Steps between C-alpha positions, in 0.01 A plus 500: 500500500339561160349154507341546843355848476127487431500129418426171669766241423423142591812287536412134550189592700662782705393855421747785463405859432223745573220262598163604645584364847825498697442141606530382139811693402871494548627850420804570287822630652422871463121485499266571791126472527472873567694592188259314275180670392429338165128417488526254209698178521657270243570139577758283332631154579868421471719210602748520787787480253368797302439704814841432645668591172345845539541576871830321566846640413613411145860459616695436816580801720180691421237468769130585476543851642770588247283380215207715616729800537635443151144495371399818681819685400453427130343798327423337167284185501729331250795539742324313778597137555227275364491129421319347199251341739408841637443637151261215418311551825477877444345443158241267649426747777444779249264281298299415813476865601377595152227238526401632844488858374297392198255315721476797738383738227145608552264389228291781353157524651221401265204733505197283579282734293714429192475125548126522557437706186720276286335183626153636446582604144638154420205324664250696290634333185540630148126534430433746784680803359231743617524363854877540500474860378247571773741357755781720369273806506423421862860452608645769268860374516781747433801421282698348785216268595448407134861390477458277806181347361676434170781324687237269648364437149852429377552234767167336418546529122194724456623706204151596380416644842815714494411642158145568615626678811736733314232574238257591778759730655570661161130556431468692827794723408571600861878484467699711742794476264491391131795272574271286718314383189828413329613298803175302526473418130867404486448272799225320310733458203772358722256252654397384154840498329666279760251228403570386142137407447395859584775680305255579222266654756786725614519642149125563506545680831772713339261590216230589757745738669544681169124502448436671835787743440696381802863604492758223472835503673815298446364210707181487290694485175743239631215281622319526167817414307557195722139386445529536121827305509335221699228477235761492224355812334812665369323774301316600815829520688639740241179707502507543877866599486415764238221635723749514784740709293218730388405555865854621570576221745856372491552126511663355811660164576160337558381622160791335328447186706145480367610577143771236502256256659258567216774429246580174675134396502455575129845384387589841354874492567585779256270745677634382836849593389378845390323563832811394690718736296255783568512422872880515499494840327229652723603707798427377848423138401773241549434141386497252786538125510131448418525703179812319384353159579171573323686613189722190510198270526322680214805473275564132563134417444520689173783278381778761527682330784831670416340838570372367831853408608624843393240663726618280786861611447382858473321470833819377664700785346245753629557380856153349538534182704320211331261293708406137461228586246750690285743211505218260413404714200862508380542123535169442320618725216816290467285187494290645217821572311639151574806650668545274801852623575388860550200378701737307724724808540205721601380235745846490658507882520169492686650265758806724537278801562350322799161438339357157565369348176132409508330203341430721197872580475595134493222418254619775264853359514364150439309631199821644356674164544202316350485717189874451442497125572729535804364202688795466740478866594125466554551206733764701686251783551240254624738348755595849616133583555448193716821563692399858585143408587343695213151379415472305176164553332325363194699721261827376650423134443342553157810687378729229635293223343503687169878553485576144610248358255634699205855394591414129499540453876211259529583354842575843648169630365312215666676565833417872492138419418484262796657765723233742378225258599660424836514875572124526448528735201221460248591401146351670195510486120849654496622216720353250256666674204838477670451132578407429138818675384699255711300207363557617144876525544514156659261338250262406783172536308319257731603709801372810321159339450489393865576858610215630284258253655625564853465877469152470350389286795629766739297770322786658301401507135767517227521816291595547136874504583476165678310338213750631247780347703317170533435474126867575426615234749268239351608596148869462584425149624287414190182471712288679242170336601544619859584846367170501307321399821670788685381740226140379536520521879618860469210592274252325733625724783427810292863584419551619142822389328751771410776509240736314735244220540468464122877496462542231766227283350631538143847405619351196676328379182811567291728303732256211498490501118130596488512731199125489432419608855768768471346649187146482643608688815692754291185567294306550824765749611469697176124537565576685825637852543841367606802531273734199455857554616825352376477199732155409372612528138798281578285228658250501215775492234668206670168317513438565130846374412449183703167442323647593157242779464724712282234723345372599844856542627582732211195717573588521869861580421401788275263634765779482757743684274244772425479571872871590499545357848822632651563173681557326166729720285488468121864404469489208740609161369170339607295746296720462193476121524123511530480743209679244288278218626173684440598636158347193332236330721418252223860382485503452876185288482665272245830475686575182688519512876884482520536818295232679700680396817823639359329829421357515847845435641614817327215687665583357842866588445392853422313515829801375689726747323266790575483395864879478514556844346235650728683367805831641367332837446368503857 
């Protein structure tokens, strides 16, 4: 009965229900044409099996009449007999009726005069300001008409026209209510602030409001704060908030949304925490899921990922139901903190709460696995994405390629890269960096060079990270000439070497036994503003020792010790051994090679010992 009333049900081509004509319909057991007066119809198609499961008795001994009587005699809807098929059909019927009601809503009538005035103003162009003012003087639009014209300007991205219109209206001063001026100027600010490129103009509009002495309400202040946050002007955000307090206007939930958004844009996580605490202590303002999520994102971007997780737990304790964005922020925070187990737990909790993970959710979990080197877990996540039909994008594949490459899964990396290409997803420099990581672990320096050439031909140019990886790979395989060629190619493309590039190249020369080239490159590094690190000192010292350049090695060793680098403690065996070696450079120069080799063995033993004790400490 519930299925038939007001609906058209098509069962294998036969109509059942309240159809427009009696010739098309077969009425239900208790329905008559006269009893139906519903003017709007819904149509749904079902199979004969579904229909019979609804209208036929569910058990022997209960005929159709008894089932209808049982339905009619039930007072509560939940007590009425209903099959799962009927529930599904009812949901679909309700969705169709909502669409019909939405489509039946009358669209607001557009005043042709408004459209004509707006079009004429736009057609006059920016240089005909006098003509536009004459047109406005002729039409003399009131505040309501000005708002409609501004809506037209908003649709057609004519921000300058909107400002000109509200300035004209302000110059005339014929406001029926002072609040009309506030509404119009605030509308201009809203139009500008929702476009990032015009956010600065919104602040100028706010300053113009103060210049004309136009009162500002809570919406005006909130819009100005949001515009300043979009521009990343934190001092301006604080100034507007101070003006708001001086005006005696109490902040609401939208104010705090704008303030927290400004903290997120500027990376000021400490101030974000203070604003959030103030919001919690203020009366009448309760933090919602947006406030919690914004604070979580700000904290994890600021490097305090533990605080971000605490906010997430606090949100749950406060009874605020997290949404998919909140869960994504929590998983991303765990990824930043390299805590893949907690990221996995939060991801599982999201599934238990009935929230379907998005592509961003899966990518955040993949990032956590990648940072922690959990390659098997990452592959499990990837297979789960494909099984559930979740879209895999460029970030998904790049993260997978990176974790597999770093873990030495060369063949798996190549398969994922091929799957990426087969899926039509464009590769980028991050893809190339992940592929080079796999090549480096597998010692495939020729494959690395072929990838560089292939990506260049496809229009994807290597960045500084890729070149640093390539030089390291070539150095590990003693291909120092090719590493020099890669360095020159990088400079020809306008990429300046960084400290990592110098370290990779110095290590390449040192491994190849090219101590002269090592010292020349080290001297070039000293001429720059970059400071050598412990790895660079180590490479240069090894090169000096191989070339028996003891005087230079002694000077470098003293410079290294003066730095007091924490990575090389004073009491380490390697440092003590080198102190003994460099105490008398002249003696070292006169020593035969076997004795020098023995001394170097002590140094190498010290390195091994330090590495061993470091692993025990960890």
